[in-house]
PAROTOR-902650 format. One line per 4 residues: number of its first residue (from 1); their letters; for each residue x, y, z of N, C-alpha, C. Coordinates in nm, 3 decimals, m for minus. Example, Ala and Ser with C-alpha at 12.3 -4.5 7.8 and 13.67 -1.06 7.14 Angstrom:
1 = AS = 1.319:m0.569:0.780:1.230:m0.450:0.780:1.320:m0.330:0.780; 1.285:m0.225:0.708:1.367:m0.106:0.714:1.290:0.003:0.787 $
END
This chain:
1 = MSKW = 7.236:8.730:8.249:7.305:8.602:8.240:7.356:8.555:8.375; 7.316:8.623:8.484:7.366:8.586:8.615:7.300:8.462:8.669; 7.182:8.419:8.607:7.112:8.300:8.658:7.079:8.208:8.543; 7.133:8.089:8.548:7.099:7.986:8.449:7.047:7.867:8.528 $
5 = LDVG = 6.919:7.836:8.509:6.859:7.728:8.584:6.839:7.604:8.500; 6.879:7.611:8.375:6.856:7.498:8.287:6.956:7.386:8.314; 6.925:7.271:8.262:7.007:7.152:8.284:7.147:7.169:8.228; 7.157:7.237:8.113:7.288:7.255:8.052:7.385:7.327:8.144 $
9 = WKRL = 7.334:7.431:8.213:7.422:7.506:8.303:7.462:7.420:8.423; 7.368:7.337:8.472:7.403:7.249:8.583:7.512:7.151:8.541; 7.503:7.102:8.417:7.606:7.010:8.367:7.739:7.082:8.352; 7.735:7.207:8.311:7.858:7.285:8.297:7.928:7.299:8.430 $
13 = KSVM = 7.852:7.330:8.537:7.913:7.345:8.667:7.969:7.212:8.716; 7.903:7.101:8.681:7.951:6.970:8.722:8.081:6.935:8.654; 8.092:6.969:8.523:8.213:6.938:8.447:8.332:7.018:8.497; 8.305:7.142:8.537:8.414:7.231:8.579:8.498:7.170:8.690 $
17 = GLTV = 8.434:7.114:8.795:8.507:7.048:8.903:8.596:7.142:8.981; 8.558:7.269:8.989:8.640:7.367:9.060:8.576:7.398:9.194; 8.657:7.409:9.299:8.606:7.443:9.430:8.646:7.584:9.462; 8.549:7.674:9.451:8.575:7.815:9.479:8.464:7.866:9.567 $
21 = AMSS = 8.495:7.969:9.642:8.396:8.032:9.729:8.337:8.150:9.656; 8.204:8.152:9.642:8.136:8.257:9.567:8.042:8.332:9.661; 8.033:8.460:9.641:7.939:8.542:9.717:7.891:8.655:9.632; 7.773:8.707:9.660:7.716:8.818:9.582:7.767:8.949:9.638 $
25 = AAAC = 7.806:9.039:9.552:7.850:9.172:9.594:7.729:9.255:9.630; 7.746:9.353:9.717:7.634:9.435:9.761:7.577:9.518:9.649; 7.661:9.569:9.561:7.614:9.650:9.448:7.714:9.643:9.337; 7.667:9.661:9.214:7.756:9.659:9.098:7.820:9.796:9.080 $
29 = SNQQ = 7.948:9.798:9.052:8.017:9.924:9.031:7.997:9.972:8.889; 7.972:10.103:8.874:7.953:10.161:8.742:8.077:10.237:8.696; 8.184:10.226:8.773:8.305:10.298:8.738:8.378:10.227:8.627; 8.432:10.300:8.533:8.508:10.243:8.423:8.653:10.228:8.464 $
33 = ATKP = 8.718:10.127:8.408:8.860:10.104:8.439:8.943:10.218:8.384; 9.044:10.256:8.460:9.133:10.362:8.416:9.221:10.312:8.305; 9.239:10.389:8.201:9.323:10.351:8.088:9.447:10.440:8.085; 9.564:10.384:8.050:9.583:10.242:8.018:9.585:10.155:8.142 $
37 = QPTA = 9.542:10.030:8.131:9.538:9.940:8.244:9.676:9.879:8.269; 9.708:9.852:8.397:9.834:9.784:8.427:9.828:9.640:8.380; 9.944:9.579:8.371:9.950:9.439:8.328:9.876:9.352:8.427; 9.789:9.263:8.378:9.703:9.184:8.466:9.782:9.083:8.548 $
41 = MSSD = 9.876:9.011:8.484:9.948:8.906:8.553:10.098:8.931:8.544; 10.166:8.901:8.653:10.310:8.920:8.658:10.375:8.799:8.722; 10.488:8.756:8.666:10.562:8.643:8.723:10.712:8.669:8.716; 10.748:8.797:8.728:10.889:8.835:8.718:10.972:8.783:8.834 $
45 = SPGP = 10.912:8.782:8.953:10.987:8.739:9.071:10.954:8.593:9.102; 11.042:8.527:9.183:11.016:8.387:9.219:10.882:8.372:9.289; 10.822:8.253:9.275:10.693:8.230:9.339:10.581:8.227:9.237; 10.455:8.214:9.283:10.340:8.204:9.192:10.314:8.336:9.122 $
49 = PRLA = 10.243:8.333:9.008:10.208:8.457:8.938:10.126:8.549:9.029; 10.131:8.678:9.001:10.055:8.775:9.080:9.956:8.847:8.990; 9.844:8.887:9.048:9.743:8.962:8.975:9.743:9.106:9.021; 9.726:9.196:8.926:9.720:9.338:8.957:9.574:9.379:8.977 $
53 = VDTH = 9.548:9.452:9.084:9.413:9.497:9.113:9.364:9.591:9.004; 9.234:9.585:8.974:9.167:9.668:8.873:9.204:9.629:8.730; 9.257:9.510:8.712:9.280:9.457:8.577:9.181:9.344:8.552; 9.179:9.293:8.431:9.089:9.184:8.396:9.169:9.058:8.362 $
57 = VVYP = 9.116:8.945:8.403:9.176:8.815:8.371:9.064:8.723:8.322; 9.103:8.609:8.268:9.006:8.510:8.221:9.012:8.388:8.311; 8.897:8.351:8.366:8.884:8.234:8.450:8.806:8.129:8.370; 8.870:8.014:8.337:8.804:7.913:8.256:8.663:7.879:8.305 $
61 = AHGV = 8.571:7.872:8.210:8.429:7.841:8.233:8.353:7.957:8.298; 8.422:8.061:8.341:8.356:8.179:8.397:8.370:8.300:8.306; 8.477:8.305:8.228:8.499:8.418:8.139:8.581:8.528:8.202; 8.566:8.648:8.148:8.643:8.763:8.195:8.594:8.808:8.333 $
65 = MKVA = 8.688:8.832:8.422:8.656:8.881:8.555:8.755:8.991:8.593; 8.708:9.082:8.676:8.793:9.192:8.722:8.858:9.155:8.855; 8.986:9.186:8.869:9.056:9.163:8.995:9.017:9.277:9.089; 8.928:9.248:9.184:8.874:9.352:9.271:8.964:9.382:9.391 $
69 = GMST = 9.047:9.285:9.429:9.134:9.307:9.545:9.178:9.175:9.603; 9.213:9.178:9.732:9.257:9.059:9.802:9.185:9.050:9.936; 9.176:8.928:9.988:9.115:8.908:10.119:9.192:8.799:10.191; 9.175:8.794:10.322:9.241:8.692:10.404:9.136:8.617:10.484 $
73 = IDGA = 9.139:8.486:10.476:9.046:8.402:10.550:9.126:8.297:10.625; 9.115:8.298:10.758:9.188:8.203:10.842:9.337:8.202:10.810; 9.392:8.319:10.785:9.534:8.332:10.758:9.577:8.305:10.616; 9.484:8.260:10.531:9.515:8.232:10.391:9.476:8.351:10.303 $
77 = SFYV = 9.559:8.383:10.204:9.534:8.497:10.117:9.463:8.454:9.989; 9.366:8.534:9.948:9.287:8.506:9.829:9.280:8.629:9.740; 9.278:8.607:9.607:9.241:8.712:9.514:9.089:8.712:9.502; 9.031:8.830:9.501:8.887:8.844:9.485:8.859:8.887:9.342 $
81 = LKKD = 8.792:8.799:9.266:8.757:8.827:9.128:8.609:8.858:9.120; 8.575:8.960:9.042:8.437:9.007:9.037:8.381:8.994:8.896; 8.259:8.939:8.886:8.191:8.926:8.759:8.107:9.051:8.733; 8.062:9.066:8.609:7.981:9.182:8.573:7.851:9.189:8.652 $
85 = DGAT = 7.799:9.072:8.692:7.672:9.073:8.764:7.690:9.099:8.914; 7.814:9.124:8.957:7.840:9.157:9.096:7.885:9.040:9.182; 7.870:8.917:9.132:7.914:8.800:9.209:8.066:8.797:9.217; 8.117:8.741:9.325:8.262:8.735:9.343:8.309:8.591:9.360 $
89 = IRIP = 8.432:8.567:9.320:8.496:8.437:9.337:8.631:8.462:9.402; 8.662:8.384:9.503:8.791:8.396:9.572:8.882:8.282:9.531; 9.002:8.319:9.486:9.099:8.221:9.440:9.223:8.228:9.530; 9.265:8.116:9.588:9.388:8.118:9.668:9.504:8.173:9.587 $
93 = VGAL = 9.585:8.255:9.649:9.696:8.320:9.579:9.785:8.220:9.508; 9.809:8.106:9.569:9.899:8.008:9.509:9.833:7.912:9.412; 9.705:7.935:9.378:9.633:7.839:9.295:9.597:7.892:9.157; 9.659:8.003:9.115:9.624:8.063:8.986:9.650:7.968:8.870 $
97 = DQVG = 9.766:7.903:8.871:9.798:7.808:8.764:9.707:7.686:8.769; 9.676:7.642:8.890:9.594:7.522:8.907:9.455:7.539:8.847; 9.394:7.656:8.864:9.259:7.678:8.812:9.260:7.736:8.671; 9.379:7.766:8.619:9.390:7.809:8.480:9.367:7.956:8.454 $
101 = IRAV = 9.381:8.040:8.555:9.367:8.185:8.534:9.469:8.232:8.431; 9.427:8.311:8.335:9.520:8.364:8.235:9.488:8.510:8.206; 9.582:8.576:8.138:9.561:8.715:8.099:9.468:8.723:7.978; 9.402:8.835:7.961:9.321:8.861:7.842:9.414:8.867:7.721 $
105 = IATD = 9.367:8.819:7.607:9.451:8.819:7.487:9.491:8.961:7.448; 9.601:8.972:7.375:9.648:9.103:7.329:9.568:9.148:7.206; 9.573:9.276:7.180:9.502:9.332:7.064:9.547:9.264:6.935; 9.675:9.234:6.924:9.728:9.170:6.803:9.674:9.029:6.781 $
109 = DVEA = 9.615:8.970:6.884:9.564:8.833:6.872:9.417:8.827:6.831; 9.351:8.941:6.823:9.208:8.944:6.793:9.179:8.886:6.654; 9.260:8.921:6.556:9.235:8.876:6.419:9.243:8.724:6.410; 9.330:8.662:6.489:9.341:8.516:6.488:9.212:8.452:6.540 $
113 = VYAT = 9.146:8.518:6.635:9.018:8.468:6.686:8.912:8.478:6.577; 8.913:8.588:6.501:8.820:8.603:6.390:8.844:8.494:6.285; 8.970:8.457:6.265:9.002:8.350:6.170:8.941:8.218:6.216; 8.942:8.193:6.346:8.879:8.073:6.400:8.728:8.075:6.374 $
117 = LRDR = 8.666:8.191:6.389:8.522:8.203:6.364:8.488:8.178:6.217; 8.579:8.215:6.128:8.554:8.199:5.984:8.580:8.057:5.935; 8.656:7.980:6.010:8.698:7.847:5.967:8.582:7.747:5.978; 8.533:7.705:5.865:8.424:7.606:5.863:8.469:7.479:5.791 $
121 = SRPV = 8.595:7.446:5.806:8.653:7.332:5.733:8.603:7.199:5.786; 8.558:7.195:5.913:8.510:7.069:5.970:8.359:7.077:5.992; 8.288:6.967:5.965:8.144:6.966:5.988:8.111:6.965:6.137; 7.992:7.009:6.171:7.948:7.007:6.311:7.908:6.865:6.347 $
125 = EPDW = 7.948:6.820:6.465:7.915:6.686:6.513:7.762:6.666:6.510; 7.714:6.562:6.441:7.569:6.541:6.431:7.504:6.485:6.557; 7.580:6.409:6.637:7.524:6.349:6.758:7.509:6.456:6.867; 7.387:6.480:6.913:7.361:6.590:7.007:7.439:6.574:7.137 $
129 = DLRY = 7.435:6.455:7.197:7.499:6.436:7.326:7.650:6.453:7.317; 7.713:6.392:7.217:7.857:6.406:7.198:7.894:6.550:7.168; 7.814:6.616:7.087:7.839:6.756:7.052:7.833:6.844:7.177; 7.732:6.821:7.259:7.715:6.902:7.379:7.831:6.884:7.476 $
133 = RTFL = 7.871:6.758:7.498:7.982:6.730:7.589:8.112:6.790:7.535; 8.130:6.787:7.405:8.250:6.847:7.344:8.252:6.998:7.366; 8.138:7.061:7.347:8.129:7.205:7.369:8.160:7.241:7.514; 8.111:7.162:7.608:8.139:7.187:7.749:8.289:7.179:7.777 $
137 = EHIK = 8.353:7.079:7.718:8.498:7.063:7.737:8.574:7.180:7.678; 8.528:7.230:7.564:8.592:7.346:7.503:8.584:7.468:7.595; 8.468:7.491:7.652:8.452:7.606:7.741:8.536:7.588:7.867; 8.549:7.465:7.912:8.626:7.437:8.033:8.774:7.473:8.017 $
141 = TGSV = 8.827:7.463:7.895:8.970:7.490:7.875:9.006:7.635:7.902; 8.911:7.726:7.880:8.941:7.868:7.899:9.010:7.931:7.780; 9.037:7.852:7.675:9.101:7.906:7.554:9.002:7.989:7.475; 9.042:8.107:7.435:8.953:8.193:7.358:8.919:8.129:7.223 $
145 = HDVA = 9.011:8.052:7.167:8.985:7.986:7.040:8.886:7.870:7.057; 8.895:7.799:7.169:8.798:7.693:7.196:8.658:7.750:7.215; 8.650:7.861:7.286:8.520:7.926:7.306:8.466:7.978:7.173; 8.555:8.032:7.089:8.514:8.080:6.957:8.460:7.966:6.872 $
149 = MVVR = 8.520:7.847:6.883:8.472:7.730:6.808:8.331:7.691:6.853; 8.304:7.702:6.984:8.171:7.672:7.035:8.069:7.768:6.976; 8.101:7.897:6.978:8.010:7.997:6.921:7.989:7.970:6.772; 8.097:7.948:6.701:8.089:7.925:6.555:8.001:7.804:6.522 $
153 = DLRR = 8.027:7.691:6.588:7.956:7.569:6.552:7.811:7.570:6.598; 7.783:7.629:6.713:7.644:7.639:6.757:7.564:7.733:6.665; 7.628:7.838:6.619:7.560:7.929:6.527:7.535:7.864:6.391; 7.613:7.765:6.357:7.596:7.697:6.227:7.473:7.605:6.227 $
157 = LKKR = 7.428:7.566:6.344:7.313:7.476:6.353:7.184:7.548:6.315; 7.104:7.485:6.230:6.975:7.544:6.192:6.874:7.531:6.306; 6.889:7.423:6.383:6.802:7.404:6.499:6.889:7.373:6.620; 6.857:7.440:6.731:6.931:7.418:6.855:6.833:7.385:6.967 $
161 = SWGE = 6.875:7.295:7.055:6.794:7.264:7.172:6.799:7.382:7.268; 6.712:7.378:7.367:6.711:7.484:7.467:6.845:7.492:7.540; 6.900:7.374:7.573:7.029:7.371:7.641:7.139:7.429:7.554; 7.134:7.403:7.424:7.235:7.457:7.334:7.220:7.608:7.319 $
165 = ERLL = 7.097:7.657:7.323:7.075:7.802:7.319:7.142:7.870:7.438; 7.124:7.812:7.555:7.183:7.870:7.676:7.336:7.859:7.673; 7.386:7.748:7.621:7.530:7.731:7.609:7.587:7.832:7.510; 7.515:7.858:7.402:7.558:7.958:7.305:7.561:8.096:7.368 $
169 = TTAL = 7.460:8.128:7.447:7.458:8.257:7.516:7.579:8.272:7.608; 7.612:8.165:7.680:7.728:8.167:7.769:7.857:8.188:7.691; 7.876:8.108:7.587:8.000:8.115:7.508:8.013:8.250:7.438; 7.901:8.301:7.385:7.906:8.430:7.315:7.943:8.542:7.411 $
173 = WQLT = 7.889:8.537:7.532:7.923:8.640:7.631:8.072:8.631:7.668; 8.121:8.509:7.692:8.262:8.494:7.729:8.353:8.545:7.617; 8.317:8.514:7.494:8.399:8.555:7.380:8.398:8.705:7.361; 8.280:8.764:7.357:8.270:8.908:7.328:8.324:8.993:7.442 $
177 = SELA = 8.310:8.948:7.566:8.364:9.026:7.677:8.516:9.032:7.673; 8.579:8.923:7.629:8.726:8.926:7.617:8.770:9.006:7.495; 8.700:8.989:7.384:8.735:9.065:7.264:8.715:9.215:7.285; 8.616:9.252:7.365:8.592:9.394:7.393:8.711:9.456:7.463 $
181 = IASK = 8.765:9.386:7.562:8.881:9.439:7.634:9.005:9.440:7.545; 9.025:9.332:7.470:9.141:9.324:7.382:9.135:9.430:7.272; 9.014:9.461:7.224:8.998:9.558:7.116:8.976:9.700:7.167; 8.970:9.714:7.301:8.948:9.845:7.365:8.817:9.907:7.318 $
185 = TDAE = 8.712:9.826:7.324:8.579:9.872:7.286:8.481:9.819:7.389; 8.351:9.833:7.362:8.250:9.781:7.455:8.198:9.646:7.407; 8.129:9.575:7.497:8.083:9.440:7.466:7.983:9.437:7.352; 7.897:9.538:7.344:7.796:9.542:7.237:7.862:9.553:7.101 $
189 = TAEK = 7.963:9.641:7.090:8.035:9.655:6.964:8.110:9.528:6.929; 8.171:9.464:7.029:8.244:9.339:7.006:8.150:9.230:6.958; 8.030:9.224:7.015:7.934:9.122:6.972:7.890:9.145:6.828; 7.866:9.269:6.792:7.828:9.299:6.654:7.938:9.257:6.557 $
193 = EVLS = 8.062:9.278:6.596:8.174:9.239:6.511:8.181:9.087:6.497; 8.161:9.016:6.607:8.163:8.870:6.602:8.054:8.817:6.510; 7.932:8.870:6.524:7.821:8.825:6.440:7.845:8.861:6.294; 7.912:8.973:6.270:7.944:9.011:6.133:8.046:8.915:6.074 $
197 = VLGA = 8.146:8.877:6.153:8.248:8.782:6.107:8.186:8.646:6.077; 8.090:8.604:6.159:8.025:8.476:6.138:7.949:8.472:6.007; 7.899:8.586:5.962:7.838:8.595:5.830:7.688:8.573:5.830; 7.629:8.604:5.718:7.485:8.598:5.703:7.433:8.455:5.699 $
201 = DAPG = 7.522:8.356:5.677:7.476:8.218:5.668:7.448:8.158:5.804; 7.492:8.230:5.911:7.468:8.178:6.046:7.325:8.208:6.087; 7.257:8.115:6.155:7.121:8.138:6.202:7.113:8.254:6.300; 6.994:8.284:6.345:6.970:8.403:6.425:7.042:8.409:6.558 $
205 = KPSP = 7.040:8.527:6.617:7.104:8.553:6.744:7.035:8.475:6.855; 7.111:8.423:6.953:7.049:8.346:7.060:6.961:8.431:7.148; 6.866:8.367:7.214:6.778:8.439:7.305:6.854:8.483:7.427; 6.820:8.601:7.485:6.891:8.646:7.606:6.856:8.562:7.725 $
END
């Protein structure tokens, strides 16, 4: 999932409107996080929130990322966030609130996400363009419930465009990677649980 060349992904990056510096890491780390993990975000003292190294946070439209460390460029301090594919994003220390960085949900909040997946009280928007733009906006918020709604509604469609398939893959990865950390399990197990909650009435699994 490190490369999306389809139009939908290009539109997603355009909607995001975030200016971040990205670079590829030399190699992916296979080390597992030490448990129990320290608190990801802290705001006990005056000033902007702080991130703890080796914890996970959620970056809107990017999903779960690991806090790999800090760096200094031209005298400015940045948090270095690392994706599973090895790519890194640098966020200015004072801009965490501005870009919407948040902590991973707590274990007690997982069931509420499953409730969102089960809720089919509203019909799926029939207009493709409006539906697609709405889904992009949901992913942009960084809310786990908004991402869950994208997964739920895209899975409800009997037919999906190629762009919607890729968007579903993105949303499903963002959702399951966060649920895996919150549930203290692996991403594969979290995905199986999500698909089980969605039920047998949902169409097939998206293409990788």
